[in-house]
N, C-alpha and C positions, 0 to 999 in steps of 0.2 A: 336409609333414611327415603321415605318417598315424600313424593309432593303430588296430592290429587291423584295417590294410586299409581304414580308412573315412580319407578325408581329413578332416583335424581346422582345416582353414582354407579360408577362400574358398570355402564350400557353396553350392552352386548353390542358385535361387531353389525350394523347394517348393510343388509342385503341391498342391492341396487338393481333395479329392475330396467333393462333397456329395452325391454320392447320383446323380447327372446326367453324361451323357457319359463314361460309363466307360469306353468304348473309347480316348477323346482320355487320358484322364488314364493308364490301362494305359500307353499310348506313351510318355507324357511319364516315369513313374515308372520304367520299365523301362529306360528310356535315363539315368536317374539311377542305379540299381543297377549298369547297367555300366559307367558312370564310374566308380565307387567298387570295381569288381572284386567286388561279390557278386552279381551276376545269378543265376548257376548256383546258389548258396547257396539263393535265394530259390526257384527254379525245383523245384528237385530235391531241398531240404531235406536232413539228414544222417542216420545210426546213432548213437544215443547209445549206443554200446559200446567198449569200450576194454579189453584185454588188458595189455600192457606199460606199464613207465613211459613209454615215447617214444611209445607207443598213447594214452596217458592225457593227456600235454601234449599231443599234437597235438590232442585232440578238446575239451581245454580251451580252446584257442586259437579252434578253429571254433565254440565256444558263444559267445565274446566277439564274436567278428566276426558271429555270427548274432542275437545280440542289439544289437549296431549296426544292423543291416539289419533287423530287428523293431522299435527303436525310428523308424526311418525310415519304417515304415509306418505305426505310431501317431501321426506326426505328419503323414502326408500325406492323414488321413481327418479330417473335421470331427467335433465331439463326436456329430451324430448318427448317423454309422457307425459310431463307434467302439465303441459296445456290442457289432457282431456280431464283432468280432474280442476282446472284451475275456480270454476264456474261453480264445484261442490261447497258446501257448506256443514257437513260433518263427516265425519270418518267413515258411515257407513255409507253416506250416496258415493263417496269418493269409492269405497270399496266394492260398489255395486258396479259403478262405472267400468272400471277395470274388466271385473272380472266378464262383463257383458261382451267386452272388445277382447278380450284376449282368451279368454274362456271359450265363448260362445253361449248361444241360445239353450234352451233345453233340450232342442233338437239336435243342436251337432254335440252336446254333451253325450246323447242318447246315442248317436254314432260312433263317436272313438271309444265309450265305455264297451258297448261291442266287438269295437275292434281290440283293444287292448284285452278283452275275456277271449276270444279265441287266441289272441298270443299267448296267454296264460295258458290256456288248454292244451294248445302244441309244443309250450316250451319243454325243451330237453339239454342235456350236456352233451355237447358235440365230443365226438371219441378223442378229438386233438387237444380239447381243451382243459384250462387247468382249472380247480375247485375255485380258485379268486374269481377268476372270469367269469365262472357262472352264475356264484352267488350275486356278484355285481349286476348281472343282466336281470336275475329275476329282483331283487331290490329296486332296481330302476323300476320294474315295469310296476310291480306294485305302488312304489310310489305315486306314478302316474295315474292307476286306477285310484290310489287315493284322494289325490289333487281334484278328483272328477266326482266325488262323495262317495265314490265306492267303498263299503263297510266289511273290507276284508278280513277275516280271522286269522288270528297267527296260527291254529291247529290248521288251517285249510294251507298257508304259505310251507308250513312245514312238512305234512303231507305229499305236496305237489314235488319240492326239492327232493325230498326221500324215492319216493318212484319213478323220476326222472334224473336221478344219478345213475353213470353207464355201468355196465355188471362189475367191472373189477372191485366196486364199492359194497357188492351187495351181503359181505358178512359183517361191514359196519352197520348199514342200516337196520340188518336184522337185530345185533346188539343194542344199537337207539331204539327200536321197537320194543323189544322186552325190557329195557331197564328204565323206560321212562313213560308218564301219562303225556300221551302226546296232545290229550285235550286241553293240557296246561302246561305244553311246552313253547317255549318261544323260536323265533328264527333266530335270533342276537341269542340266546341259549346254545341252538342247536352251532352256530358259527363259535362261539368261546369253547365249546366243552368238545367239537369234533372235528373242527377244522385241522388242525394240527395233524392228526392220523390222518383223515382223507389225503392232504399235502402227501406226505411221507409214503402213502401208499400208492399215489397218483405217479411220482418219477421213480419209482421200485423198475 
């Protein structure tokens, strides 16, 4: 059952923001908003104007939906963070306040993305590193880039992983490239379909 567009049952576990690792929290809470169908409202806000009775009724429903979204944000921040958004009146205002304070200005975001890009380009698997550890590093970096608005494609990530594995995996990389269209091959598919083989090879 849904109430004003927000599910009233089976509510997912709420990620709580304590002031650290904003990038990861924002990804989690954004997914929660999307699952409840309110992300566009949180991201873009709404215009508090109504003319006809029909428009007034529509605005009333939007406000109810926004109140639910705003409530989610309030529940998703620790008490030490709540004071930052106490004066906000909509979910969009609260979201923008948190984003500006903890993610930074456009200039800060640009600098961080430049750093992440350099790290991504130079990323490679270490000789004594397990496949699992390396893929975790790749996933973490990609998620950080996405949290700052980077639209990095699955094809780019998969290609990076395949060309940055240690030489002992060359035959597996060749097999993947021959048997799959990398333009339509995801990072998750790479993990599910080939990581067991890579792990076996790594520990021989």
